[in-house]
C-alpha positions, 0 to 999 in steps of 0.5 A: 086452336086451343089446347096443349098440342104444340106445333113443331116444325122440321126441315129435310135437307137435300130431300131430292138427292137421295132416292132411287129412280124407277125410270131410265134417265140419262144427262149431259155431263156437267161443265168441268168434267169433259176432260178425257171424255169421249164426244157424245158421252152421257151419265146415267142417273142412279139417284134423283136430282133437284129439277128432275120432274120424278124427284118429288114423287120418288121423295114422297114415295120413300117418305110414305113408306118409312111413315107407314112402316112406323105405324102411321096411317095415311089420310085419304082426305090428304095424302100428305097427312100421317096420324097414329094412335097409340094404345094409351090413347095418345095421337100423333099427327104429322104433316109434310109439304115437299121438305117441310114438316109439321108435327103435333099431338098429345103423345110426346114419347111417340114424337120422341121416338119418330124424331129418332127414326126420321133422323136415321132415315133423312137429314133433319133440321129441327126448327122448333115451335111453328112460326111461319109455314108456307106464307102463314104466320103463326103465333102462340099464346095461352089462349091458343094458336092464331094464324095470319098472313100479314106478310103475305098481304103486304107482299101482295099490295106491293106486287100490285102497286096498292100500298097506298089503297084506303081500307074498306069495312067490307071486301065488296058491295054485296049488291054488285052485279058482274056480267059479260061485256065486249067494251072496256080496257083489256086486262092482263089475263096472266096478272089477273089470274096470278092475283085471283090465285093469290086471293084464294090462298089468302082466303085460308086465314080470311074467310071474310073475302071468300065471297069476293074471291069467288066473284073475281074467279067467276068474272063473267057472272054475278054470285050474289043471291038466289038466282043472282047470276044475270047470265044463267040465273044460278044461285050461290051457296055459302056455308061455314062449319064450326067445331068447339066454337072454331071456324074449320071450313067455309065456302062460297060457290055457285051452284051446279044447276038453276034452282026454281025456288028459294027453298030449292036453292037452300036445300042444295046449300044445306046439302053441300054444307052437310056433305 
C-alpha cells in the first residue's frame, strides 16, 4: 500500500459497560452483596455487561448511531466500515472490530474533529500508528505499508508441534489428488478444523497458500484443475485482482457445477473473478 494515508489505531475502554438494554434481563446477586438481602433476590440489569450475549450488538448499535450522526456512511459490503467524503474532496475511513479501531484518510481536519467527538461519547485511548491488529503485523516505510503474520505463524507452528519442520518452495504438490478413504489413522476432528481455520486466516497475508488451504478445507475431494475432482469431476476456480499493481483480492474454490469442457470451466472462473 503506497500513499500518504497514515493508519492510526485506537482502543475503546470498557466498551460493553455503558450501553442500554432493550430486553429485560436479571442476574444473580454478585458474591459479597448477600448481607441483609432476602433469599432468592435477583438484580435487574440497566446496562450491558461483559459476557452478556446482547452486549456486542448493543455496543455496535450505539457506535453506528454516533458515526452516522457525524455524517459517516456505513458500508454495505462491510458494516464495520464507515466512510465520509468532505466537500473539499477529502476522505476519512473508519474501521471498527469490537473495541479496536483503525482510522485512515487524507482529510486531517476531519480526523481531528472525529477524535474530539468520539472522546466525548466514549473513553478512547490513542495508540498511534497501526503496528499490530488481529494477529497481523503492520510495517511502515517510505515505499508504503507492508503486512505480515510472522508471530501468528510462529505461534501456529508451536501449537502444532512443527517448529522443527523444513521449509518448502511450494505449499503442496499441485498434482496431488485426494479422495475418500475408509482406511488410515483417524485424526482429531476438532484440532483439524481449528488448524484449517487458522490457515484460512493466514491466507490474508499469504495468498500463495490459498490453493493448499482450499485443499485442506475440502479434504474429501481434489481441486487441482479442469475436472480435477476424482469424486464429482468438478473444476477449480482461481483468480486474483490487482489495483495499481497491488493485489487486493484472491480466491481458490471448487466450482458449484460440473463443467462439460475446458472452455466452460474458464468462463465460470472468469464470471466469478469479475463479479
